[in-house]
C-alpha positions, 0 to 999 in steps of 0.5 A: 122523245116526248118532253124534256125538262130544263132549268130556266136561268136567265143569267145563263140564257145562252146555255138554256137557249142551246139546250132548248133548241137541241132538245127540239131539234132532237125530236122533243115535242115539248120542252118544259122550263122549270122556273123553281130555281128563281126567287123572282122573274125580272124583265130579263127573264120575261124577255128570255122566255118570250124569245125562247117561245118564238124560237120553239114555235119556229121549230114546231115545238111547244114550250111550257112552264113549271113553277110553284113559287108564288112570286114567279107565278104572280109575275107570269099572271101580271105579264099574261105569260100564263096565257101564252105558255102552257103551265105544267104542274111540277109533278108532271114536269 
């Protein structure tokens, strides 16, 4: 299994976390979190992304982000998360 795409919803973090960990433990080399369902990325969302990145790396997996929304991309740039996470174009996700 190569990549798995999962919709990122901070309000459903436990479900998203379980899906990410299940995908990585199941053999996915990379999980792409689709952020396009978000209008904005708040502190809770940023915190969740960082936690997921740590968990993914601990399992030897890669976590990438995908978003075309300008506000979300701006938050990723301001918080420097666009340097921590590989960014994937939505078409590739």
